[in-house]
C-alpha positions as CSV (number, residue, x, y, z in Angstrom):
1,X,-15.7,11.2,-4.3
2,X,-16.8,8.2,-2.1
3,X,-19.6,7.0,0.1
4,X,-19.3,5.0,3.3
5,X,-21.8,2.8,5.1
6,X,-20.9,1.5,8.5
7,X,-22.8,-1.4,10.1
8,X,-21.8,-2.0,13.7
9,X,-21.5,-5.6,14.9
10,X,-23.5,-7.5,17.4
11,X,-21.2,-6.6,20.3
12,X,-21.2,-2.8,19.5
13,X,-22.2,-0.5,22.3
14,X,-22.9,3.3,22.4
15,X,-20.0,5.2,23.9
16,X,-20.3,8.7,22.4
17,X,-18.5,10.7,25.1
18,X,-15.5,8.3,25.3
19,X,-15.3,8.2,21.5
20,X,-15.2,12.0,21.2
21,X,-12.6,12.3,23.9
22,X,-10.4,9.7,22.3
23,X,-10.8,11.2,18.8
24,X,-10.0,14.7,20.0
25,X,-6.8,13.5,21.7
26,X,-5.7,11.5,18.7
27,X,-6.3,14.3,16.2
28,X,-4.5,16.7,18.5
29,X,-1.4,14.4,18.6
30,X,-1.5,14.0,14.8
31,X,-1.9,17.7,14.0
32,X,0.6,18.9,16.6
33,X,3.2,16.5,15.3
34,X,2.7,17.5,11.7
35,X,2.9,21.2,12.5
36,X,6.1,20.6,14.5
37,X,7.7,18.6,11.8
38,X,8.1,15.5,14.0
39,X,9.5,12.4,12.6
40,X,6.8,10.2,11.1
41,X,4.1,12.9,10.9
42,X,5.2,14.5,7.6
43,X,2.7,12.7,5.4
44,X,0.0,15.0,6.7
45,X,1.7,17.9,4.9
46,X,2.3,16.2,1.6
47,X,-1.1,17.1,0.0
48,X,0.0,20.8,0.0
49,X,3.6,20.1,-1.2
50,X,5.2,21.6,-4.3
51,X,5.9,18.6,-6.6
52,X,7.2,20.4,-9.6
53,X,10.6,18.8,-9.2
54,X,9.2,15.3,-8.9
55,X,7.0,15.8,-11.9
56,X,10.1,16.9,-13.9
57,X,12.0,13.8,-12.9
58,X,9.1,11.6,-13.8
59,X,8.7,13.2,-17.2
60,X,12.5,12.7,-17.8
61,X,12.1,9.0,-17.0
62,X,9.3,8.7,-19.5
63,X,11.9,9.0,-22.3
64,X,12.9,5.4,-21.6
65,X,10.9,2.5,-22.9
66,X,11.7,0.4,-19.8
67,X,12.0,1.5,-16.2
68,X,13.1,-0.8,-13.4
69,X,12.1,0.4,-10.0
70,X,14.1,-1.1,-7.2
71,X,12.5,-0.8,-3.8
72,X,10.6,-2.8,-1.2
73,X,7.8,-2.3,1.3
74,X,6.7,1.3,1.4
75,X,9.1,2.0,-1.4
76,X,7.2,-0.2,-3.7
77,X,3.6,-1.0,-2.5
78,X,2.3,2.5,-2.9
79,X,3.5,2.6,-6.5
80,X,2.2,-0.8,-7.2
81,X,-1.2,0.2,-5.9
82,X,-1.2,3.2,-8.3
83,X,-0.2,1.1,-11.2
84,X,-2.9,-1.4,-10.5
85,X,-5.5,1.4,-10.3
86,X,-4.5,3.4,-13.4
87,X,-2.6,1.2,-15.8
88,X,-4.5,-1.2,-18.2
89,X,-5.7,-4.4,-16.4
90,X,-3.3,-6.5,-18.5
91,X,-0.4,-4.0,-18.2
92,X,2.2,-4.1,-19.6
93,X,0.8,-6.4,-22.4
94,X,-1.7,-3.6,-22.9
95,X,-0.7,-0.1,-22.2
96,X,-1.4,3.5,-23.3
97,X,0.5,5.0,-26.2
98,X,3.9,6.2,-25.2
99,X,3.7,4.6,-21.7
100,X,6.9,2.9,-20.6
101,X,7.0,-0.7,-19.4
102,X,7.7,-0.4,-15.6
103,X,8.9,-3.3,-13.5
104,X,9.1,-3.3,-9.7
105,X,12.1,-5.4,-8.5
106,X,11.2,-5.6,-4.8
107,X,12.3,-9.1,-3.7
108,X,15.9,-10.3,-3.5
109,X,14.9,-13.2,-5.8
110,X,17.6,-13.7,-8.5
111,X,15.3,-15.8,-10.7
112,X,12.7,-13.1,-10.9
113,X,15.2,-10.3,-11.4
114,X,16.9,-12.2,-14.2
115,X,13.5,-12.6,-15.8
116,X,13.0,-8.8,-15.6
117,X,16.3,-8.2,-17.2
118,X,15.5,-10.6,-20.1
119,X,12.5,-8.5,-21.0
120,X,14.2,-5.1,-21.3
121,X,16.3,-3.5,-24.0
122,X,19.3,-2.2,-22.0
123,X,19.9,0.7,-24.4
124,X,16.5,2.1,-23.6
125,X,16.2,1.2,-19.9
126,X,16.5,3.3,-16.7
127,X,16.9,2.2,-13.1
128,X,15.1,4.0,-10.3
129,X,16.4,3.0,-6.8
130,X,14.2,3.9,-3.9
131,X,15.4,3.7,-0.3
132,X,15.5,6.3,2.5
133,X,18.4,4.7,4.4
134,X,20.2,3.4,1.4
135,X,21.1,0.3,3.4
136,X,17.9,-1.7,2.9
137,X,19.4,-5.1,2.0
138,X,17.0,-6.2,-0.7
139,X,17.2,-2.8,-2.4
140,X,20.9,-2.5,-2.2
141,X,21.4,-6.0,-3.6
142,X,18.9,-5.2,-6.4
143,X,20.8,-2.1,-7.3
144,X,24.1,-4.0,-7.5
145,X,22.4,-6.7,-9.6
146,X,20.9,-4.4,-12.2
147,X,23.7,-1.9,-12.2
148,X,26.2,-4.6,-13.1
149,X,24.1,-5.7,-16.1
150,X,23.4,-2.2,-17.3
151,X,27.1,-1.3,-17.3
152,X,27.9,-4.5,-19.1
153,X,25.4,-3.6,-21.8
154,X,26.0,0.1,-22.3
155,X,29.2,0.9,-20.5
156,X,29.7,4.3,-18.8
157,X,26.4,5.6,-20.4
158,X,24.7,3.5,-17.7
159,X,25.4,6.2,-15.1
160,X,23.0,8.7,-16.7
161,X,20.3,6.1,-16.6
162,X,20.4,5.5,-12.9
163,X,18.1,7.6,-10.8
164,X,17.7,7.7,-7.0
165,X,15.1,8.6,-4.4
166,X,16.7,8.7,-1.0
167,X,17.6,10.7,2.1
168,X,18.5,14.4,1.4
169,X,21.9,14.2,3.2
170,X,23.0,10.8,4.4
171,X,23.3,7.2,3.3
172,X,25.1,5.2,0.6
173,X,22.7,6.1,-2.2
174,X,23.0,9.8,-1.4
175,X,26.8,9.5,-1.4
176,X,26.7,7.6,-4.7
177,X,24.5,10.1,-6.4
178,X,26.6,13.0,-5.2
179,X,29.8,11.5,-6.5
180,X,28.4,10.2,-9.8
181,X,26.1,13.2,-10.4
182,X,23.0,11.0,-10.8
183,X,19.5,12.5,-10.8
184,X,18.2,12.2,-7.3
185,X,14.9,13.2,-5.6
186,X,14.5,13.6,-1.9
187,X,12.5,11.2,0.3
188,X,11.2,13.4,3.1
189,X,13.0,12.7,6.4
190,X,9.7,13.1,8.4
191,X,7.8,10.6,6.4
192,X,7.9,6.8,6.8
193,X,7.9,4.5,3.8
194,X,4.4,3.1,4.3
195,X,3.0,6.7,4.5
196,X,5.1,7.9,1.5
197,X,3.0,7.3,-1.6
198,X,2.3,11.1,-2.0
199,X,6.0,11.9,-1.9
200,X,8.7,11.2,-4.4
201,X,8.5,7.6,-3.4
202,X,5.3,7.1,-5.2
203,X,4.9,10.1,-7.5
204,X,8.0,10.1,-9.6
205,X,7.3,6.7,-11.2
206,X,3.6,7.5,-11.3
207,X,4.3,10.6,-13.4
208,X,6.5,8.4,-15.7
209,X,3.5,6.2,-16.3
210,X,1.2,9.2,-17.1
211,X,-0.6,9.3,-13.8
212,X,-1.6,12.8,-12.8
213,X,0.2,13.3,-9.5
214,X,-1.2,16.8,-8.8
215,X,-4.8,15.4,-9.0
216,X,-3.8,12.7,-6.5
217,X,-2.7,15.4,-4.1
218,X,-5.8,17.5,-4.8
219,X,-7.9,14.5,-3.8
220,X,-5.9,14.0,-0.6
221,X,-6.2,17.7,0.2
222,X,-10.0,17.6,-0.3
223,X,-10.3,14.6,2.0
224,X,-8.1,16.2,4.6
225,X,-10.2,19.4,4.5
226,X,-13.4,17.4,4.9
227,X,-12.0,15.4,7.9
228,X,-10.8,18.5,9.7
229,X,-14.0,20.4,9.1
230,X,-16.0,17.9,11.1
231,X,-16.1,18.0,14.9
232,X,-13.7,15.5,16.5
233,X,-15.3,12.1,16.8
234,X,-17.8,12.9,14.0
235,X,-15.3,12.8,11.1
236,X,-15.1,9.6,9.1
237,X,-11.4,8.8,10.0
238,X,-11.8,8.9,13.8
239,X,-15.2,7.1,13.5
240,X,-13.5,4.2,11.7
241,X,-10.6,4.3,14.0
242,X,-12.8,4.1,17.1
243,X,-14.9,1.3,15.6
244,X,-11.8,-0.9,14.9
245,X,-10.2,0.0,18.2
246,X,-13.3,-0.7,20.2
247,X,-13.7,-3.9,18.3
248,X,-10.2,-4.9,19.2
249,X,-11.0,-4.5,22.8
250,X,-13.9,-6.9,22.3
251,X,-11.7,-9.5,20.6
252,X,-11.9,-8.5,17.0
253,X,-8.2,-8.6,16.3
254,X,-8.3,-9.3,12.5
255,X,-9.1,-6.6,9.9
256,X,-10.3,-7.9,6.5
257,X,-9.9,-5.6,3.6
258,X,-12.1,-6.9,0.8
259,X,-11.7,-5.2,-2.5
260,X,-14.3,-5.8,-5.2
261,X,-12.7,-5.1,-8.6
262,X,-9.4,-6.1,-10.0
263,X,-8.2,-2.4,-10.2
264,X,-8.5,-2.3,-6.4
265,X,-6.6,-5.5,-5.6
266,X,-3.3,-3.8,-4.8
267,X,-5.0,-1.3,-2.5
268,X,-5.5,-4.2,-0.1
269,X,-1.8,-5.1,-0.3
270,X,-0.8,-1.5,0.4
271,X,-3.3,-1.2,3.3
272,X,-2.0,-4.5,4.8
273,X,1.5,-3.0,5.3
274,X,0.1,0.3,6.5
275,X,-2.2,-1.3,9.0
276,X,0.1,-4.1,10.2
277,X,3.3,-2.1,10.6
278,X,1.5,0.9,12.2
279,X,-0.6,-0.7,14.9
280,X,1.1,-4.1,15.7
281,X,3.0,-3.0,18.7
282,X,3.5,-3.8,22.4
283,X,1.7,-7.2,22.2
284,X,-1.5,-5.8,20.7
285,X,-2.8,-5.1,17.2
286,X,-5.1,-6.2,14.5
287,X,-3.9,-8.6,11.8
288,X,-4.7,-7.4,8.2
289,X,-6.2,-9.9,5.8
290,X,-6.6,-9.1,2.1
291,X,-9.5,-10.5,0.1
292,X,-10.6,-10.0,-3.5
293,X,-14.2,-10.2,-4.6
294,X,-15.7,-12.2,-5.9
295,X,-12.9,-14.7,-5.9
296,X,-12.5,-15.1,-2.1
297,X,-16.2,-15.7,-1.6
298,X,-15.2,-19.1,-2.8
299,X,-12.3,-19.5,-0.4
300,X,-12.6,-17.4,2.7
301,X,-16.3,-16.5,3.2
302,X,-17.2,-19.7,5.0
303,X,-14.7,-18.9,7.7
304,X,-15.7,-15.2,7.9
305,X,-19.4,-15.9,8.2
306,X,-19.4,-19.1,10.3
307,X,-16.1,-19.0,12.0
308,X,-15.0,-17.0,15.1
309,X,-16.4,-13.5,15.4
310,X,-12.9,-11.9,15.6
311,X,-12.9,-9.7,12.5
312,X,-13.8,-6.2,11.3
313,X,-14.6,-6.0,7.6
314,X,-13.8,-3.2,5.1
315,X,-15.4,-3.6,1.7
316,X,-14.1,-1.4,-1.1
317,X,-15.9,-1.2,-4.4
318,X,-16.7,1.2,-7.3
319,X,-20.2,2.4,-8.3
320,X,-21.2,-0.1,-11.0
321,X,-21.6,1.0,-14.5
322,X,-23.0,-0.8,-17.6
323,X,-19.9,-1.7,-19.4
324,X,-20.4,-4.5,-22.1
325,X,-23.9,-5.7,-21.1
326,X,-24.4,-9.4,-21.7
327,X,-26.4,-10.7,-24.6
328,X,-28.0,-14.0,-23.9
329,X,-29.1,-16.0,-27.0
330,X,-32.8,-16.4,-27.4
331,X,-32.7,-20.2,-27.4
332,X,-34.2,-22.8,-25.1
333,X,-30.8,-24.0,-24.2
334,X,-30.1,-20.6,-22.6
335,X,-33.4,-20.3,-20.7
336,X,-31.6,-20.6,-17.3
337,X,-29.4,-17.6,-18.1
338,X,-32.1,-15.3,-19.6
339,X,-32.3,-13.3,-16.3
340,X,-28.8,-12.0,-17.1
341,X,-29.8,-10.6,-20.5
342,X,-28.7,-6.9,-20.7
343,X,-26.9,-7.1,-17.4
344,X,-23.3,-5.9,-17.0
345,X,-20.6,-7.9,-15.1
346,X,-20.1,-4.7,-13.1
347,X,-23.6,-5.0,-11.8
348,X,-23.2,-8.8,-11.2
349,X,-20.0,-8.1,-9.1
350,X,-21.9,-5.5,-7.1
351,X,-24.7,-8.0,-6.5
352,X,-22.1,-10.5,-5.2
353,X,-20.6,-7.9,-2.9
354,X,-24.0,-6.9,-1.5
355,X,-24.9,-10.5,-0.9
356,X,-21.7,-11.2,1.0
357,X,-22.0,-8.1,3.1
358,X,-25.6,-9.0,4.0
359,X,-24.5,-12.5,5.1
360,X,-21.9,-11.0,7.3
361,X,-24.3,-8.5,8.8
362,X,-26.8,-11.2,9.5
363,X,-24.0,-13.0,11.4
364,X,-23.5,-9.9,13.5
365,X,-20.2,-8.9,12.0
366,X,-19.1,-5.2,11.8
367,X,-18.9,-4.1,8.2
368,X,-17.7,-0.8,6.7
369,X,-18.6,-0.4,3.0
370,X,-16.7,2.1,1.0
371,X,-18.0,2.8,-2.5
372,X,-16.0,5.0,-4.9
373,X,-17.8,7.2,-7.4
374,X,-15.2,6.3,-9.9
375,X,-11.5,5.3,-10.1
376,X,-9.5,8.4,-10.9
377,X,-6.6,10.3,-9.3
378,X,-8.8,12.6,-7.2
379,X,-10.8,9.7,-5.7
380,X,-7.9,7.5,-5.1
381,X,-6.0,10.4,-3.5
382,X,-8.9,11.0,-1.1
383,X,-9.2,7.3,-0.3
384,X,-5.5,6.9,0.5
385,X,-5.5,10.0,2.8
386,X,-8.6,8.6,4.6
387,X,-7.0,5.2,5.2
388,X,-3.7,6.8,6.4
389,X,-5.5,9.1,8.8
390,X,-7.7,6.2,10.1
391,X,-4.6,4.1,10.7
392,X,-2.7,6.8,12.5
393,X,-5.7,7.7,14.7
394,X,-6.2,4.1,15.5
395,X,-2.6,3.8,16.7
396,X,-2.9,6.8,18.9
397,X,-6.2,5.5,20.4
398,X,-4.4,2.2,21.2
399,X,-1.6,4.0,22.8
400,X,1.1,2.9,20.3
401,X,3.4,4.9,18.0
402,X,1.9,4.3,14.5
403,X,5.1,5.6,12.8
404,X,7.8,3.3,14.1
405,X,8.6,-0.3,13.3
406,X,10.9,-1.9,15.9
407,X,10.0,-5.5,14.9
408,X,11.0,-4.8,11.3
409,X,14.2,-3.1,12.2
410,X,15.3,-6.0,14.5
411,X,14.9,-8.5,11.7
412,X,16.8,-6.3,9.2
413,X,19.6,-6.0,11.7
414,X,20.0,-9.8,12.0
415,X,19.9,-10.2,8.2
416,X,22.6,-7.6,7.7
417,X,24.7,-9.3,10.4
418,X,24.3,-12.7,8.7
419,X,25.3,-11.2,5.3
420,X,28.6,-9.9,6.9
421,X,28.0,-6.2,7.4
422,X,30.6,-5.3,10.0
423,X,28.5,-2.5,11.4
424,X,25.9,-5.1,12.6
425,X,28.3,-7.8,13.9
426,X,26.9,-7.6,17.4
427,X,23.5,-8.8,16.2
428,X,25.1,-12.0,14.9
429,X,26.0,-13.0,18.5
430,X,22.4,-12.1,19.6
431,X,21.0,-14.2,16.8
432,X,23.1,-17.2,17.8
433,X,21.9,-16.9,21.4
434,X,18.3,-16.8,20.2
435,X,18.7,-19.8,18.0
436,X,20.5,-21.7,20.8
437,X,17.7,-20.9,23.2
438,X,15.0,-21.9,20.7
439,X,15.4,-25.7,20.1
440,X,13.4,-27.0,17.2
441,X,12.6,-30.5,16.0
442,X,13.9,-31.3,12.6
443,X,12.2,-33.5,10.0
444,X,13.5,-34.6,6.6
445,X,11.6,-36.2,3.8
446,X,13.6,-38.0,1.1
447,X,12.3,-37.7,-2.4
């Protein structure tokens, strides 16, 4: 499935007993919480879930040529990561036969949403709205935006083309679906958005795109089994958790996730939310930084290799193949390039990755190199479970709750108050007090 090579940094020190004790405590908290059905822990049980209903909904969506998914954060990033990994690199310009064109409308940006609407045929378009609470401002505004246009184009037939993924009981979207009889899948109450890719949140649309959801779960289950089979502190997830946690204590408070290969680009974006929202609490944390190889060798590497030693590096790559080997003309003009004759770009990219990793190791930086055997559902499923477990265990070792997001909720509350939601009126007063107590200099540039 995957291979991992861990090179500890110059400041690393042996601390076996402390590591095992921390890992055992973290695993116990995680497993006990999952077994008890505690809020936030439910993702650990998703690999064994029955997804037949989700698969049926995804296949039903596949009858439409266009699907607009409306969601943000965890309701979008997991799906975008799967799309990036399994759809054609130039999707939707290139796509598999019968595969719908799927757009993700995540931001409340009218210009972008208008551009999406211009590209679809309303008579063959479905809307999939994803939000646990049903009150997420960007998602609710996106739903109203596209609903209005769909009804204007097809009338009352629009209702049968609106699908929901939301809370099983409460919230605006659940109430709407119950009254209008829309197809609606449940977003598990005990699973937060950033850990929800193996739930309806990620799998319904994935099935619509032709991605094998069951194999994703099979890969996650295999990784979970492997992690639990190892003694606490010797499994891969708690080892990576300890290394990042221990590094944080030594001042390494930035985590660089460097994907080598365009199909892995969105894995970094998904991980950034998972890592940042889960462990950035109580004045501590590690800031996630995404990089893409080999592009960011030419923009960020100088800082990483010669700047402050405050980073832990994850490298993600795929075992190189021999796709489209280069053919260098046998002419004097091309003498300088002859060494590349018969070489694949996959091999060249791997040489680039190894070279960068070596330069960071020489500088004493800690590096974790994850190499995937291949990019398929089983492997990606295993990788996602590994990164989720690593993140949760890191949070427990740090002494924070890896499943809440108080900073995000506060900002949401202020935004809802500013938009006139009466239920959040008190936050408008608080916001005014904050702005009054935070004087700022103002600059204007005429043009």
